[in-house]
C-alpha positions in Angstrom: -4.8 13.6 -12.8 -4.3 13.0 -9.1 -2.6 15.9 -7.2 0.3 14.4 -5.2 2.1 17.7 -4.6 1.8 17.6 -0.8 5.4 17.3 0.5 4.3 15.1 3.4 3.7 12.3 0.9 7.4 12.0 0.0 8.4 12.4 3.7 6.1 9.5 4.7 7.3 7.4 1.7 10.9 7.9 2.8 10.0 7.1 6.4 8.4 3.7 5.4 11.4 2.9 3.3 14.0 3.8 6.0 15.7 1.0 7.9 16.0 3.3 10.8 12.2 3.8 11.2 9.6 1.6 12.7 6.9 3.1 10.4 5.9 0.4 8.0 2.9 1.8 6.2 1.3 5.0 4.9 -2.2 5.7 3.8 -3.1 8.2 1.1 -6.7 9.4 0.9 -8.5 12.0 -1.2 -8.8 15.4 0.6 -12.6 15.3 0.0 -15.2 13.4 -2.1 -14.9 15.9 -5.0 -11.1 16.5 -4.8 -8.4 14.8 -6.7 -5.8 15.9 -4.2 -4.2 13.1 -2.2 -2.9 13.6 1.3 -1.2 11.3 3.9 -4.0 10.6 6.4 -2.2 8.0 8.5 1.0 6.1 9.0 1.6 3.2 11.3 3.9 0.5 12.7 1.5 -2.4 12.9 1.8 -3.6 9.3 -1.0 -5.0 7.2 -3.1 -6.0 10.2 -3.2 -2.4 11.4 -3.7 -1.0 7.9 -6.8 -3.2 7.3 -8.4 -1.8 10.4 -8.1 1.8 9.2 -9.4 1.4 5.6 -12.8 2.9 5.1 -15.5 0.9 3.1 -16.7 4.2 1.6 -13.3 5.3 0.2 -10.8 4.7 -2.4 -7.3 4.9 -0.9 -3.7 4.0 -1.7 -1.3 2.5 0.8 2.4 1.7 0.7 3.5 -1.1 3.1 6.8 -2.6 4.1 6.3 -6.4 4.7 8.9 -8.4 6.6 8.9 -12.2 6.3 11.3 -15.1 6.9 12.7 -16.7 3.8 14.2 -19.5 5.8 15.4 -20.0 9.4 18.4 -17.7 9.0 17.1 -14.8 6.9 14.6 -12.1 7.0 13.4 -10.2 3.9 11.7 -6.8 3.5 9.7 -6.1 0.5 7.3 -3.2 -0.3 3.8 -3.4 -1.7 1.5 -0.9 -3.2 -2.2 -1.3 -2.2 -5.0 0.2 -4.3 -8.0 0.1 -2.1 -11.5 0.5 -3.5 -13.9 0.0 -0.6 -17.2 -1.8 -1.3 -19.2 1.5 -0.7 -16.9 3.7 -2.8 -18.8 6.1 -5.1 -19.0 5.2 -8.8 -17.3 8.4 -10.1 -14.4 7.9 -7.7 -14.0 4.3 -8.9 -13.9 5.5 -12.5 -10.9 7.7 -11.8 -8.8 5.0 -10.0 -6.9 3.5 -12.9 -5.7 7.0 -14.0 -4.9 8.1 -10.5 -3.1 4.9 -9.6 -0.7 5.6 -12.5 0.0 9.0 -10.9 0.5 7.4 -7.5 3.0 4.9 -9.0 5.1 7.9 -10.1 5.5 9.0 -6.5 5.5 5.6 -4.6 7.9 4.2 -7.1 9.6 1.2 -5.6 7.5 -1.8 -4.8 7.6 -5.6 -5.5 3.9 -6.2 -6.1 0.6 -4.3 -6.4 -2.4 -5.5 -4.5 -5.8 -4.5 -5.8 -8.0 -4.7 -2.7 -11.8 -4.6 -2.8 -12.4 -6.1 0.7 -10.3 -6.3 3.8 -9.7 -10.0 3.3 -7.7 -9.1 0.2 -5.1 -7.8 2.6 -4.4 -11.0 4.6 -0.7 -11.3 5.1 -0.1 -15.0 4.2 -1.3 -14.8 0.6 0.6 -11.6 0.1 3.8 -13.2 1.4 3.3 -16.1 -1.0 3.1 -13.6 -3.9 6.2 -11.7 -2.6 8.2 -14.9 -2.5 7.2 -15.8 -6.0 8.1 -12.2 -7.2 11.4 -12.4 -5.2 13.2 -14.8 -7.5 15.1 -17.6 -5.8 13.0 -19.7 -3.5 14.2 -22.6 -1.5 11.0 -23.7 0.1 9.0 -24.9 -2.9 6.6 -21.9 -3.5 
């Protein structure tokens, strides 16, 4: 089981969800290579572009991101995504625990529209994610 007892995790989660905050992502990393304790290592206001820059190839991490996109000329939508990052250089034993730990993370970072399993930074390009969010969002008036 992953240890998500750190109170800053819920604080960061609430901050990303808040309409009053510019913070639009948080990153959870393991405290050390041998630990199953997750901590908030970073938050930011630069969306997926900024998040991609801080992900380490040698780590497994979890991110929660608020994505804002235009549904049409008059409206903006905000949706949340859960990112399960397994960097290309992540150790085998850490990879083996990810599916169990991801279930624990989902108990804490509860509200999201889609889950994105990312193995390389290109998996976090905004356009394909927005297409997935539109499909998951129900009514679509632009043919996707």
